[in-house]
C-alpha positions as CSV (number, residue, x, y, z in Angstrom):
1,X,27.9,-81.4,16.7
2,X,25.3,-80.8,14.1
3,X,23.6,-77.6,13.1
4,X,20.3,-77.4,11.3
5,X,19.3,-74.0,9.9
6,X,15.8,-73.2,8.7
7,X,13.5,-70.2,7.9
8,X,14.9,-69.0,4.6
9,X,12.7,-68.1,1.7
10,X,11.5,-65.5,-0.7
11,X,10.5,-62.1,0.7
12,X,9.7,-58.7,-0.7
13,X,11.9,-55.7,0.0
14,X,11.0,-54.2,3.3
15,X,9.7,-57.6,4.6
16,X,10.9,-59.7,7.5
17,X,12.1,-63.3,8.0
18,X,13.3,-65.2,11.1
19,X,16.0,-67.8,10.7
20,X,16.6,-70.5,13.3
21,X,19.6,-72.8,13.8
22,X,19.2,-75.7,16.2
23,X,22.4,-77.4,17.5
24,X,22.5,-81.1,18.5
25,X,25.2,-83.4,19.8
26,X,27.8,-82.6,22.5
27,X,27.1,-78.9,23.1
28,X,29.1,-77.1,25.8
29,X,27.6,-74.5,28.0
30,X,30.2,-71.9,26.8
31,X,30.1,-71.3,23.1
32,X,29.6,-68.5,20.6
33,X,27.0,-68.7,17.9
34,X,26.8,-66.8,14.8
35,X,25.3,-66.1,11.4
36,X,27.2,-65.6,8.2
37,X,26.1,-65.1,4.6
38,X,27.4,-65.6,1.2
39,X,26.0,-63.8,-1.8
40,X,26.6,-65.0,-5.4
41,X,30.1,-64.2,-6.5
42,X,31.1,-62.9,-3.1
43,X,33.0,-64.2,-0.1
44,X,31.3,-65.4,3.0
45,X,30.8,-62.6,5.5
46,X,29.9,-62.2,9.1
47,X,26.3,-61.1,9.8
48,X,26.0,-61.3,13.6
49,X,27.4,-63.2,16.6
50,X,26.3,-63.8,20.1
51,X,28.3,-65.2,23.0
52,X,27.1,-67.5,25.8
53,X,26.6,-64.5,28.0
54,X,24.5,-62.7,25.4
55,X,27.0,-60.2,24.1
56,X,26.3,-59.4,20.4
57,X,28.2,-58.1,17.4
58,X,26.7,-57.1,14.1
59,X,28.0,-56.2,10.7
60,X,27.5,-52.5,9.9
61,X,25.3,-53.4,7.0
62,X,22.7,-55.0,9.2
63,X,22.8,-52.9,12.4
64,X,19.4,-51.7,13.4
65,X,17.6,-54.2,11.1
66,X,18.7,-57.6,12.3
67,X,18.7,-59.1,15.8
68,X,20.5,-62.2,16.9
69,X,19.3,-64.1,20.0
70,X,19.7,-67.5,21.5
71,X,17.7,-70.0,23.6
72,X,20.3,-72.0,25.5
73,X,17.8,-74.5,26.8
74,X,16.9,-75.3,23.2
75,X,20.5,-74.9,21.9
76,X,19.0,-72.7,19.2
77,X,20.1,-69.3,17.8
78,X,17.8,-67.0,15.9
79,X,18.2,-64.2,13.4
80,X,15.3,-61.8,13.1
81,X,15.7,-59.9,9.9
82,X,13.6,-56.8,9.3
83,X,13.5,-54.1,6.6
84,X,15.1,-56.6,4.2
85,X,16.9,-55.2,1.1
86,X,17.8,-56.9,-2.2
87,X,21.4,-56.8,-1.1
88,X,20.5,-59.1,1.8
89,X,20.0,-61.9,-0.7
90,X,22.4,-64.7,0.1
91,X,22.8,-68.1,1.5
92,X,22.8,-67.8,5.3
93,X,25.0,-70.1,7.4
94,X,25.0,-70.7,11.1
95,X,28.1,-71.3,13.1
96,X,29.0,-72.6,16.5
97,X,32.4,-72.2,18.1
98,X,33.3,-74.2,21.2
99,X,36.7,-75.4,22.5
100,X,38.4,-73.7,19.6
101,X,36.5,-75.7,17.0
102,X,34.2,-74.2,14.4
103,X,31.1,-76.0,13.4
104,X,29.0,-75.0,10.4
105,X,25.5,-75.8,9.4
106,X,24.2,-76.2,5.8
107,X,23.0,-72.9,4.5
108,X,19.5,-71.6,4.1
109,X,18.7,-69.4,1.1
110,X,17.2,-65.9,1.6
111,X,16.0,-64.1,-1.5
112,X,14.8,-60.6,-1.3
113,X,13.0,-59.6,-4.5
114,X,9.7,-58.1,-5.7
């Protein structure tokens, strides 16, 4: 299983970005997808997850601002990020969990700065 994340970049505070993570390889129907982030000097933290049935979970810090979604036909998960703040600056990683195995993609950098 390979995961390819894209969509990061530089954005001003209050702006929006949409991250995508495409999965390829042997993808099971039942899996959980997620986004995590790691800011400089901090541990990696959960941002949002979505199950195969569409149930979602968000970190308190992003609730109401970020939306995770998935397109099972494309094996792709998205993270719509609105009202971005400087503290959202981090490398964002996508994750896929299936059959008890975690798969990680390479990160994509999001920088929120004026």
